[in-house]
KOLLO-346418 format. One record per residue (C-alpha): z, x, y; residue in one letter. Coordinates in nm, 3 decimals. Layout:
SITE         z         x         y   r
SITE         Z         X         Y   a
...
This chain:
SITE         z         x         y   r
SITE    -5.552     1.957     1.601   m
SITE    -5.785     1.688     1.475   r
SITE    -5.909     1.568     1.817   r
SITE    -6.019     1.888     1.988   h
SITE    -6.153     1.681     2.278   d
SITE    -5.792     1.592     2.362   r
SITE    -5.647     1.941     2.332   e
SITE    -5.484     2.080     2.645   i
SITE    -5.636     2.425     2.674   k
SITE    -5.493     2.511     3.015   d
SITE    -5.158     2.684     2.954   q
SITE    -5.044     2.600     3.307   s
SITE    -5.077     2.228     3.224   e
SITE    -4.856     2.275     2.916   i
SITE    -4.600     2.464     3.124   k
SITE    -4.605     2.193     3.392   a
SITE    -4.538     1.922     3.132   l
SITE    -4.243     2.121     2.999   l
SITE    -4.115     2.190     3.349   r
SITE    -4.150     1.835     3.480   d
SITE    -4.063     1.612     3.182   s
SITE    -3.724     1.445     3.211   q
SITE    -3.638     1.413     2.841   f
SITE    -3.724     1.619     2.538   g
SITE    -3.703     1.526     2.172   f
SITE    -3.547     1.784     1.942   i
SITE    -3.624     1.767     1.571   a
SITE    -3.404     1.945     1.318   t
SITE    -3.361     1.911     0.944   a
SITE    -3.082     1.930     0.692   f
SITE    -3.193     1.960     0.332   e
SITE    -3.462     1.689     0.304   n
SITE    -3.336     1.473     0.591   q
SITE    -3.513     1.500     0.929   p
SITE    -3.314     1.431     1.245   f
SITE    -3.453     1.378     1.595   i
SITE    -3.273     1.307     1.918   h
SITE    -3.352     1.285     2.288   a
SITE    -3.187     1.536     2.516   n
SITE    -3.193     1.673     2.867   l
SITE    -3.342     2.023     2.876   f
SITE    -3.501     2.281     3.097   w
SITE    -3.791     2.514     3.034   y
SITE    -3.719     2.877     3.123   d
SITE    -4.072     2.999     3.187   e
SITE    -3.970     3.358     3.259   k
SITE    -3.807     3.402     2.916   n
SITE    -4.022     3.150     2.723   q
SITE    -3.720     2.947     2.616   r
SITE    -3.604     2.591     2.621   i
SITE    -3.234     2.537     2.696   y
SITE    -3.033     2.229     2.604   f
SITE    -2.674     2.149     2.517   h
SITE    -2.488     1.922     2.278   t
SITE    -2.132     1.854     2.170   a
SITE    -1.933     2.129     2.004   l
SITE    -1.952     1.939     1.677   e
SITE    -2.229     1.713     1.561   g
SITE    -2.539     1.677     1.356   r
SITE    -2.772     1.876     1.584   a
SITE    -2.542     2.178     1.594   r
SITE    -2.471     2.161     1.222   s
SITE    -2.842     2.136     1.139   n
SITE    -2.933     2.428     1.367   i
SITE    -2.658     2.645     1.219   e
SITE    -2.799     2.572     0.872   t
SITE    -3.168     2.595     0.965   n
SITE    -3.263     2.729     1.310   p
SITE    -3.628     2.620     1.285   k
SITE    -3.678     2.327     1.521   i
SITE    -3.956     2.128     1.680   c
SITE    -3.942     2.004     2.038   f
SITE    -4.164     1.750     2.211   s
SITE    -4.220     1.591     2.551   v
SITE    -4.464     1.318     2.654   a
SITE    -4.576     1.122     2.955   t
SITE    -4.766     0.797     2.972   m
SITE    -5.036     0.709     3.222   g
SITE    -5.239     0.393     3.269   r
SITE    -5.269     0.122     3.007   l
SITE    -5.631     0.088     2.900   l
SITE    -5.732    -0.264     2.793   p
SITE    -6.056    -0.313     2.601   a
SITE    -6.282    -0.587     2.472   e
SITE    -6.156    -0.548     2.115   t
SITE    -5.796    -0.509     2.003   a
SITE    -5.863    -0.187     1.812   i
SITE    -5.997    -0.018     2.129   e
SITE    -5.684    -0.078     2.345   f
SITE    -5.529     0.252     2.444   s
SITE    -5.326     0.441     2.701   t
SITE    -5.354     0.761     2.897   e
SITE    -5.096     1.019     2.790   y
SITE    -5.008     1.385     2.778   a
SITE    -4.778     1.553     2.528   s
SITE    -4.660     1.896     2.425   v
SITE    -4.517     1.997     2.088   t
SITE    -4.327     2.324     2.061   v
SITE    -4.219     2.513     1.748   f
SITE    -3.956     2.784     1.738   g
SITE    -3.606     2.887     1.647   n
SITE    -3.291     2.767     1.818   a
SITE    -2.972     2.963     1.846   r
SITE    -2.634     2.893     1.994   i
SITE    -2.589     3.094     2.312   a
SITE    -2.255     3.261     2.242   d
SITE    -2.252     3.498     2.539   d
SITE    -2.081     3.335     2.838   s
SITE    -2.338     3.467     3.086   s
SITE    -2.624     3.307     2.888   e
SITE    -2.425     2.985     2.847   q
SITE    -2.376     2.969     3.223   q
SITE    -2.744     3.052     3.278   y
SITE    -2.851     2.771     3.044   g
SITE    -2.618     2.511     3.195   l
SITE    -2.696     2.615     3.554   q
SITE    -3.066     2.575     3.475   g
SITE    -2.997     2.217     3.368   l
SITE    -2.803     2.147     3.687   l
SITE    -3.075     2.303     3.901   d
SITE    -3.345     2.094     3.730   k
SITE    -3.171     1.757     3.744   y
SITE    -2.970     1.801     4.066   f
SITE    -3.180     2.037     4.281   p
SITE    -3.032     1.901     4.603   q
SITE    -2.677     2.007     4.503   l
SITE    -2.550     2.365     4.536   k
SITE    -2.273     2.528     4.330   p
SITE    -1.960     2.616     4.531   s
SITE    -2.079     2.383     4.809   e
SITE    -2.131     2.048     4.636   d
SITE    -1.950     2.111     4.308   y
SITE    -1.729     2.369     4.141   s
SITE    -1.919     2.641     3.953   p
SITE    -1.913     2.636     3.573   i
SITE    -1.591     2.785     3.436   t
SITE    -1.522     2.967     3.109   d
SITE    -1.292     2.679     3.011   a
SITE    -1.580     2.434     3.052   e
SITE    -1.804     2.654     2.837   l
SITE    -1.556     2.606     2.552   q
SITE    -1.627     2.230     2.558   r
SITE    -2.002     2.235     2.487   t
SITE    -2.270     2.403     2.277   s
SITE    -2.553     2.564     2.473   v
SITE    -2.874     2.631     2.280   f
SITE    -3.171     2.855     2.352   a
SITE    -3.495     2.773     2.171   m
SITE    -3.716     3.079     2.137   e
SITE    -4.071     2.944     2.166   i
SITE    -4.308     3.065     1.894   e
SITE    -4.605     2.831     1.935   t
SITE    -4.700     2.520     2.127   w
SITE    -4.985     2.279     2.162   s
SITE    -5.071     2.009     2.409   g
SITE    -5.274     1.693     2.381   k
SITE    -5.386     1.440     2.640   h
SITE    -5.609     1.143     2.695   k
SITE    -5.746     1.081     3.042   v
SITE    -5.972     0.782     3.094   a
SITE    -6.283     0.817     3.301   e
SITE    -6.255     0.628     3.628   s
């Protein structure tokens, strides 16, 4: 990292950004063509994985089947920071970049685990079997659930002095 003064050294801050961010950006590649897309996700801290899902067929799945190495990123924006000169305008921010390998979860128990984690993150007030029907095996056949095994990560932030 070029700007060591902006490095997030506290691992709990990196984990919090992964836990609390609403969207993640998944970068894959096919041959020499990069591909990035936004996706809902959840960070499984216990197993050091990121779970997400896509359609059964599509560019993300095809790219991951060909090359499982992916990059994943989240970011938040804080206050806008005006300045006296245009070049000094800035913003507060925090971001995390994660590198690892993605795989299709082909075991139904892991697929259910990954999808339930998404439901729990985005709809914490709703309970399976009470507010909605639990995930069925038939529904698992209609989506691709991915587990990203985290190899490395780094975080960066800018916080203005008050």
